[in-house]
MIKEMI-932471 format. One line per 8 residues: number of its first residue (from 1); for each residue z, x, y of N, C-alpha, C. Coordinates in Angstrom, 2 decimals. Example, Ala and Ser with C-alpha at 12.3 -4.5 7.8 and 13.67 -1.06 7.14 Angstrom:
<sites>
1 = 7.80,13.19,-5.69,7.80,12.30,-4.50,7.80,13.20,-3.30; 7.08,12.85,-2.25,7.14,13.67,-1.06,7.87,12.90,0.03
</sites>
This chain:
<sites>
1 = -33.68,16.20,3.11,-33.57,14.74,3.18,-32.11,14.31,3.27; -31.88,13.31,4.06,-30.51,12.79,4.18,-30.15,12.06,2.89; -28.88,12.17,2.54,-28.44,11.46,1.34,-28.45,9.96,1.59; -28.79,9.18,0.56,-28.79,7.72,0.75,-27.39,7.22,1.05; -27.28,6.30,1.95,-25.97,5.72,2.30,-25.56,4.75,1.20; -24.31,4.87,0.77,-23.80,3.95,-0.26,-23.84,2.53,0.30; -24.34,1.63,-0.49,-24.42,0.23,-0.03,-23.04,-0.27,0.36; -22.97,-0.93,1.48,-21.69,-1.46,1.97,-21.12,-2.48,0.97
9 = -22.00,-3.20,0.34,-21.51,-4.22,-0.58,-21.97,-3.92,-2.00; -21.09,-3.33,-2.76,-21.28,-3.17,-4.19,-20.78,-4.50,-4.77; -21.70,-5.30,-5.31,-21.36,-6.69,-5.65,-20.23,-6.81,-6.69; -20.22,-5.91,-7.67,-19.17,-5.96,-8.70,-17.81,-5.64,-8.07; -17.77,-4.58,-7.25,-16.52,-4.20,-6.58,-16.06,-5.30,-5.66; -17.00,-5.88,-4.91,-16.66,-6.94,-3.96,-16.06,-8.15,-4.68; -16.66,-8.51,-5.81,-16.18,-9.68,-6.56,-14.74,-9.45,-7.04; -14.45,-8.23,-7.51,-13.10,-7.93,-7.99,-12.10,-7.95,-6.83
17 = -12.47,-7.31,-5.71,-11.58,-7.26,-4.55,-11.31,-8.66,-4.00; -12.34,-9.49,-4.00,-12.17,-10.86,-3.51,-11.24,-11.66,-4.43; -11.34,-11.42,-5.74,-10.45,-12.10,-6.69,-9.00,-11.69,-6.48; -8.79,-10.39,-6.19,-7.43,-9.89,-5.92,-6.88,-10.58,-4.67; -7.68,-10.61,-3.59,-7.24,-11.22,-2.33,-6.93,-12.70,-2.50; -7.81,-13.37,-3.23,-7.63,-14.81,-3.44,-6.32,-15.09,-4.16; -6.04,-14.28,-5.17,-4.81,-14.46,-5.94,-3.58,-14.24,-5.05; -3.59,-13.15,-4.29,-2.44,-12.82,-3.45,-2.27,-13.83,-2.32
25 = -3.38,-14.21,-1.70,-3.31,-15.16,-0.59,-2.81,-16.54,-1.04; -2.91,-16.81,-2.33,-2.44,-18.08,-2.87,-0.94,-18.08,-3.16; -0.30,-16.93,-2.99,1.14,-16.83,-3.27,1.95,-17.03,-1.99; 3.14,-17.58,-2.15,4.04,-17.70,-1.00,4.72,-16.37,-0.73; 4.97,-15.63,-1.79,5.65,-14.33,-1.65,5.42,-13.53,-2.92; 5.79,-12.27,-2.87,5.74,-11.47,-4.10,6.75,-10.35,-4.02; 7.13,-9.88,-5.18,8.01,-8.73,-5.31,7.40,-7.83,-6.37; 7.50,-6.53,-6.19,7.00,-5.62,-7.22,7.76,-4.31,-7.14
33 = 7.80,-3.63,-8.26,8.34,-2.27,-8.31,7.16,-1.31,-8.30; 7.39,-0.12,-7.78,6.31,0.86,-7.84,6.88,2.27,-7.95; 6.05,3.15,-8.44,6.40,4.57,-8.50,5.32,5.33,-7.75; 5.74,6.35,-7.01,4.81,7.15,-6.22,4.94,8.59,-6.66; 3.83,9.22,-7.02,3.84,10.60,-7.48,2.97,11.43,-6.54; 3.53,12.50,-6.00,2.80,13.37,-5.09,2.43,14.66,-5.79; 1.15,15.03,-5.69,0.71,16.33,-6.18,0.05,17.06,-5.02; 0.46,18.29,-4.77,-0.09,19.03,-3.64,-1.47,19.56,-3.98
41 = -2.13,20.14,-2.99,-3.50,20.61,-3.16,-3.62,21.63,-4.29; -2.60,22.46,-4.46,-2.67,23.46,-5.54,-2.22,22.91,-6.89; -1.87,21.61,-6.89,-1.52,20.97,-8.15,-0.12,21.31,-8.65; 0.65,22.06,-7.86,1.96,22.52,-8.33,3.10,21.60,-7.94; 3.22,21.32,-6.66,4.39,20.55,-6.22,4.27,19.13,-6.71; 5.21,18.73,-7.49,5.18,17.35,-7.97,6.46,16.67,-7.56; 6.30,15.55,-6.94,7.46,14.80,-6.49,7.24,13.35,-6.87; 8.25,12.74,-7.43,8.13,11.35,-7.81,9.25,10.53,-7.19
49 = 8.90,9.36,-6.68,9.89,8.45,-6.12,9.63,7.07,-6.67; 10.70,6.31,-6.81,10.55,4.92,-7.24,10.97,4.01,-6.10; 10.36,2.86,-6.05,10.70,1.94,-4.97,10.41,0.49,-5.35; 10.71,-0.40,-4.39,10.40,-1.81,-4.56,9.77,-2.31,-3.27; 8.96,-3.33,-3.38,8.53,-3.97,-2.14,8.46,-5.47,-2.29; 8.67,-6.10,-1.13,8.64,-7.55,-1.01,7.59,-7.89,0.04; 6.92,-8.99,-0.16,5.92,-9.41,0.81,5.97,-10.94,0.94; 5.83,-11.41,2.17,5.80,-12.84,2.43,4.86,-13.03,3.61
57 = 3.66,-13.50,3.35,2.66,-13.58,4.41,2.37,-12.19,4.94; 2.50,-12.01,6.26,2.26,-10.70,6.88,3.51,-9.82,6.87; 4.63,-10.38,6.45,5.89,-9.64,6.49,6.05,-8.81,5.22; 6.68,-7.65,5.35,6.94,-6.87,4.14,8.19,-6.01,4.31; 8.72,-5.59,3.18,9.86,-4.67,3.15,9.63,-3.71,1.99; 9.67,-2.43,2.29,9.46,-1.40,1.27,10.69,-0.52,1.21; 11.21,-0.30,0.02,12.30,0.66,-0.18,11.75,1.76,-1.08; 11.81,3.00,-0.58,11.29,4.13,-1.35,12.20,5.32,-1.14
65 = 12.85,5.77,-2.22,13.79,6.87,-2.09,14.89,6.46,-1.12; 15.15,7.31,-0.10,16.22,6.96,0.85,15.64,6.37,2.14; 14.43,5.86,2.06,13.79,5.28,3.24,13.46,3.80,3.01; 13.60,3.03,4.07,13.20,1.63,4.03,12.29,1.34,5.21; 11.22,0.61,4.96,10.32,0.19,6.04,10.30,-1.34,6.01; 10.66,-1.93,7.15,10.79,-3.38,7.24,9.89,-3.88,8.36; 9.13,-4.93,8.10,8.20,-5.44,9.11,8.22,-6.96,9.10; 8.40,-7.55,10.30,8.39,-9.01,10.41,7.12,-9.51,11.10
73 = 6.11,-8.66,11.15,4.82,-8.97,11.76,4.83,-8.78,13.28; 5.98,-8.42,13.84,6.06,-8.11,15.28,6.65,-6.73,15.50; 7.65,-6.41,14.66,8.39,-5.15,14.80,8.43,-4.43,13.45; 8.41,-3.10,13.53,8.56,-2.29,12.31,9.83,-1.45,12.46; 10.72,-1.56,11.48,11.93,-0.74,11.44,11.78,0.27,10.30; 11.96,1.55,10.60,11.91,2.59,9.57,13.29,3.23,9.50; 13.98,2.96,8.41,15.36,3.42,8.25,15.42,4.59,7.28; 16.08,5.68,7.71,16.27,6.84,6.85,17.77,6.97,6.55
81 = 18.10,6.78,5.30,19.50,6.73,4.88,20.23,8.05,5.15; 19.58,9.17,4.83,20.24,10.48,4.96,20.69,10.74,6.40; 19.90,10.28,7.37,20.23,10.49,8.78,20.97,9.29,9.38; 21.05,8.19,8.62,21.59,6.92,9.12,20.95,6.58,10.47; 19.63,6.65,10.47,18.87,6.42,11.70,17.76,5.42,11.43; 17.52,4.56,12.40,16.40,3.62,12.28,15.50,3.77,13.51; 14.20,3.91,13.26,13.22,3.93,14.34,12.60,2.55,14.46; 12.52,2.06,15.68,11.99,0.73,15.93,10.69,0.85,16.72
89 = 9.63,0.24,16.22,8.35,0.29,16.93,7.65,-1.06,16.84; 6.69,-1.26,17.73,5.90,-2.49,17.68,4.95,-2.44,16.50; 4.76,-3.55,15.86,3.82,-3.62,14.73,2.40,-3.71,15.28; 1.57,-2.78,14.87,0.16,-2.82,15.23,-0.64,-2.68,13.94; -1.19,-3.79,13.44,-1.88,-3.73,12.14,-3.02,-2.73,12.12; -3.62,-2.47,13.28,-4.75,-1.52,13.33,-4.31,-0.08,13.13; -3.03,0.18,13.38,-2.54,1.55,13.24,-1.96,1.81,11.86; -1.75,0.77,11.10,-1.17,0.94,9.76,-2.20,1.64,8.88
97 = -1.77,2.64,8.15,-2.71,3.33,7.27,-2.90,2.48,6.01; -1.95,2.56,5.10,-2.01,1.67,3.94,-0.64,1.05,3.79; -0.53,-0.18,4.17,0.74,-0.89,4.02,0.59,-1.83,2.82; 1.69,-2.32,2.28,1.57,-3.24,1.14,0.71,-4.46,1.46; 0.85,-4.98,2.69,0.06,-6.17,3.00,-1.43,-5.85,3.00; -1.75,-4.65,3.48,-3.17,-4.27,3.47,-3.65,-4.07,2.03; -2.82,-3.44,1.26,-3.22,-3.09,-0.10,-3.51,-4.31,-0.94; -2.79,-5.38,-0.68,-2.91,-6.56,-1.53,-3.75,-7.67,-0.93
105 = -4.25,-7.47,0.29,-5.04,-8.53,0.91,-6.38,-7.98,1.36; -7.18,-8.83,1.99,-8.56,-8.45,2.30,-8.65,-7.52,3.50; -8.43,-6.21,3.24,-8.53,-5.24,4.32,-9.80,-4.41,4.20; -10.46,-4.51,3.07,-11.48,-3.53,2.73,-12.81,-3.74,3.45; -13.17,-4.99,3.73,-14.50,-5.25,4.28,-14.75,-4.55,5.61; -13.74,-4.52,6.48,-13.93,-3.97,7.81,-13.71,-2.46,7.85; -12.94,-1.94,6.91,-12.50,-0.56,7.04,-13.08,0.41,6.00; -13.69,-0.13,4.95,-14.13,0.75,3.87,-15.50,0.35,3.33
113 = -16.17,1.35,2.78,-17.27,1.01,1.88,-16.70,1.22,0.47; -17.18,0.46,-0.48,-16.53,0.47,-1.78,-17.57,0.43,-2.89; -17.17,0.97,-4.03,-18.07,0.90,-5.19,-17.27,0.81,-6.48; -17.90,0.18,-7.45,-17.28,-0.02,-8.76,-17.43,1.26,-9.57; -16.32,1.75,-10.15,-16.35,3.00,-10.89,-16.32,2.80,-12.40; -16.24,1.55,-12.83,-16.25,1.30,-14.27,-14.86,1.00,-14.80; -14.79,0.77,-16.12,-13.52,0.49,-16.78,-12.88,1.82,-17.19; -11.62,1.98,-16.84,-10.91,3.21,-17.18,-9.52,2.85,-17.71
121 = -8.83,3.84,-18.22,-7.44,3.63,-18.66,-6.52,4.16,-17.58; -5.62,3.30,-17.13,-4.66,3.69,-16.09,-3.29,3.27,-16.57; -2.39,4.27,-16.74,-1.03,3.97,-17.19,-1.03,3.19,-18.50; -1.98,3.51,-19.37,-2.04,2.87,-20.69,-2.73,1.53,-20.71; -3.21,1.07,-19.53,-3.89,-0.22,-19.45,-5.37,-0.01,-19.19; -6.17,-0.93,-19.73,-7.60,-0.93,-19.42,-7.77,-1.64,-18.07; -8.36,-0.94,-17.10,-8.48,-1.49,-15.74,-9.89,-1.28,-15.20; -10.21,-2.04,-14.18,-11.42,-1.79,-13.39,-11.02,-0.87,-12.24
129 = -11.76,0.22,-12.07,-11.46,1.15,-10.98,-12.48,0.95,-9.86; -11.97,0.91,-8.64,-12.82,0.74,-7.46,-12.52,1.86,-6.48; -13.58,2.49,-5.98,-13.42,3.56,-5.00,-13.64,3.00,-3.60; -12.70,3.32,-2.69,-12.81,2.92,-1.29,-12.95,4.16,-0.43; -13.98,4.19,0.40,-14.19,5.32,1.31,-14.06,4.81,2.74; -13.18,5.43,3.56,-12.98,4.94,4.94,-14.27,5.03,5.76; -14.50,4.03,6.58,-15.68,4.02,7.46,-15.44,4.86,8.71; -14.17,5.02,9.10,-13.87,5.83,10.29,-13.26,7.15,9.87
137 = -13.44,8.16,10.70,-12.94,9.49,10.36,-11.47,9.67,10.72; -10.89,8.67,11.38,-9.52,8.81,11.87,-8.45,8.71,10.80; -8.81,8.31,9.60,-7.81,8.14,8.53,-7.36,9.52,8.02; -6.11,9.57,7.54,-5.63,10.86,7.03,-6.02,11.08,5.57; -6.67,10.08,4.98,-7.10,10.25,3.60,-8.62,10.14,3.51; -9.17,10.77,2.49,-10.62,10.79,2.34,-11.12,9.69,1.43; -10.30,9.28,0.45,-10.69,8.14,-0.39,-9.49,7.55,-1.10; -9.67,6.32,-1.54,-8.63,5.61,-2.29,-9.28,5.04,-3.54
145 = -8.62,5.17,-4.67,-9.08,4.52,-5.90,-8.07,3.44,-6.27; -8.56,2.24,-6.49,-7.70,1.12,-6.86,-7.90,0.77,-8.33; -6.79,0.55,-9.02,-6.85,0.11,-10.42,-6.46,-1.37,-10.47; -7.37,-2.20,-10.98,-7.15,-3.65,-11.03,-7.20,-4.11,-12.48; -6.15,-4.82,-12.92,-6.15,-5.26,-14.32,-6.90,-6.58,-14.50; -6.91,-7.07,-15.72,-7.72,-8.25,-16.04,-7.21,-9.53,-15.40; -5.95,-9.49,-14.92,-5.42,-10.68,-14.25,-5.59,-10.61,-12.73; -6.49,-9.72,-12.29,-6.78,-9.53,-10.86,-5.55,-9.11,-10.06
153 = -4.75,-8.23,-10.66,-3.59,-7.67,-9.98,-3.79,-6.17,-9.84; -3.49,-5.64,-8.65,-3.56,-4.18,-8.46,-2.37,-3.57,-9.19; -2.66,-2.68,-10.12,-1.58,-2.06,-10.91,-1.33,-0.61,-10.50; -2.09,-0.13,-9.51,-1.88,1.23,-9.03,-3.14,1.82,-8.46; -3.11,3.12,-8.32,-4.28,3.79,-7.78,-3.98,5.21,-7.37; -4.96,5.83,-6.75,-4.85,7.20,-6.27,-5.29,7.26,-4.82; -4.54,8.02,-4.02,-4.91,8.23,-2.62,-5.12,9.73,-2.43; -6.31,10.09,-1.93,-6.65,11.50,-1.72,-6.60,11.81,-0.23
161 = -5.65,12.66,0.17,-5.54,13.02,1.58,-6.50,14.15,1.91; -6.85,14.23,3.18,-7.81,15.26,3.61,-7.24,16.66,3.46; -5.91,16.78,3.47,-5.30,18.10,3.33,-5.23,18.56,1.87; -5.75,17.74,0.97,-5.78,18.12,-0.44,-4.68,17.49,-1.27; -3.67,16.93,-0.62,-2.61,16.24,-1.38,-3.16,14.99,-2.04; -2.58,14.65,-3.15,-2.99,13.43,-3.85,-1.76,12.63,-4.25; -1.80,11.34,-3.96,-0.73,10.43,-4.37,-1.25,9.53,-5.49; -0.44,9.36,-6.50,-0.76,8.38,-7.53,0.36,7.35,-7.50
169 = 0.01,6.09,-7.44,1.06,5.09,-7.46,0.81,4.10,-8.57; 1.92,3.62,-9.11,1.87,2.68,-10.24,2.72,1.47,-9.88; 2.15,0.29,-10.05,2.86,-0.96,-9.73,3.31,-1.62,-11.03; 4.56,-2.06,-11.06,5.06,-2.74,-12.26,5.97,-3.89,-11.82; 6.36,-4.71,-12.76,7.30,-5.78,-12.45,6.81,-6.70,-11.35; 5.50,-6.98,-11.36,4.90,-7.84,-10.34,5.44,-9.26,-10.50; 6.13,-9.78,-9.48,6.72,-11.12,-9.55,6.11,-12.01,-8.48; 5.17,-12.89,-8.86,4.58,-13.79,-7.87,5.56,-14.87,-7.45
177 = 5.48,-15.30,-6.18,6.34,-16.36,-5.64,7.82,-16.09,-5.88; 8.20,-14.82,-5.64,9.62,-14.45,-5.78,10.43,-15.18,-4.72; 11.69,-15.43,-5.02,12.57,-16.12,-4.08,13.02,-15.11,-3.01; 12.34,-15.12,-1.86,12.57,-14.13,-0.81,12.91,-14.84,0.49; 14.04,-14.48,1.10,14.43,-15.12,2.36,13.83,-14.36,3.55; 13.62,-15.07,4.66,13.05,-14.44,5.86,13.95,-13.34,6.40; 15.25,-13.47,6.17,16.21,-12.47,6.68,15.93,-11.07,6.11; 15.29,-11.03,4.97,14.98,-9.75,4.33,14.01,-8.91,5.16
185 = 13.27,-9.58,6.05,12.21,-8.89,6.79,12.60,-8.54,8.22; 13.90,-8.43,8.45,14.35,-7.90,9.74,15.53,-6.97,9.48; 15.76,-6.05,10.41,16.81,-5.04,10.23,18.09,-5.54,10.88; 19.15,-5.64,10.10,20.44,-6.09,10.60,21.36,-4.87,10.73; 21.53,-4.39,11.98,22.31,-3.17,12.21,23.75,-3.30,11.73; 24.27,-4.53,11.67,25.66,-4.73,11.24,25.87,-4.27,9.79; 24.79,-4.30,9.03,24.91,-3.91,7.61,24.83,-2.39,7.44; 24.61,-1.68,8.54,24.47,-0.21,8.49,25.44,0.39,9.52
193 = 26.73,0.48,9.19,27.73,0.95,10.15,27.38,2.32,10.71; 27.45,2.45,12.06,27.21,3.74,12.71,25.76,4.15,12.80; 24.84,3.24,12.47,23.42,3.60,12.48,22.96,3.95,13.91; 22.15,5.01,14.00,21.57,5.39,15.30,20.22,4.70,15.43; 20.05,3.96,16.52,18.80,3.22,16.73,17.93,3.99,17.72; 16.73,4.36,17.28,15.77,5.05,18.14,14.65,4.07,18.44; 14.64,3.53,19.66,13.67,2.51,20.03,12.44,3.16,20.63; 11.33,3.05,19.92,10.08,3.69,20.36,9.14,2.71,21.06
201 = 9.62,1.50,21.33,8.74,0.49,21.92,8.56,0.72,23.41
</sites>
């Protein structure tokens, strides 16, 4: 017998995800700090990076380790400090795997089936955990777990890649309606002397 298909709409999970989207969509901007922890398939390689991200509407800027990803909703700049190189590409929301804007807004209905996993402890906080399973096979990850606190804010989660790697991320210092200028969401080559620009458009 074929296994029963998980219901597309788990009502508890849907209600929580909708509350998160509603809260974020009501903000003019946000800033948050995050930590990203990588564990390889054998559980040995552990790498941790800290970063910050800013979001304003569809625009975002992520700084993680020596890399920055900047998007103004038309163009994506990926800057690598060690190489002093920036790659420039067209923004295509359909090709984005998990970007901050997707993570904090209503991306789940079209791309995932989801279910409520219950109340768990995440980073010392009591949270609601929601499992997201991609509807298409083209994603590089097999599932995502989101941790949502009582104020309807995503405080972290786990991403399971098909190759066995697992990422755990933790969000802190969530600042709603942060004072963020539009200039933050474009790459100004003048501020990066000698930068090599690789235009992939």
